Steps between C-alpha positions, in 0.01 A plus 500: 500500500430372845456859633273585210265212566520532874410873494212429258370209705508705821300773332231255377427390856493855630825505684590833329392719216828517312538429124802349336649734241710335228737711289475325173830593340519364143201280568685298770178428698270438189500123538417504868228766456344293216505194725336690785232640268427152367476367857270782590276429197484133614404608856835381651563850635281622785339839431591753242867469390519868418435575870826318595730548204592794278754502215704809407629477145713815516682721744239778491226249569699360794568849632127586488406177683755575773374857538136376524583264780 
């Protein structure tokens, strides 16, 4: 998780323009994504969360995200 948050934090301050892509196999990341969305709604996340984080819920979605990058 450290790398996820470090990468997102660096993007929020303009260090890079990369997004974190989570491959959400069997809902593994659901809890963390829900927490981050709640934190964003409460203004604890700087900027638009969707700019820094994307969740792929299937292999085709993951493949498309990689090809877009």
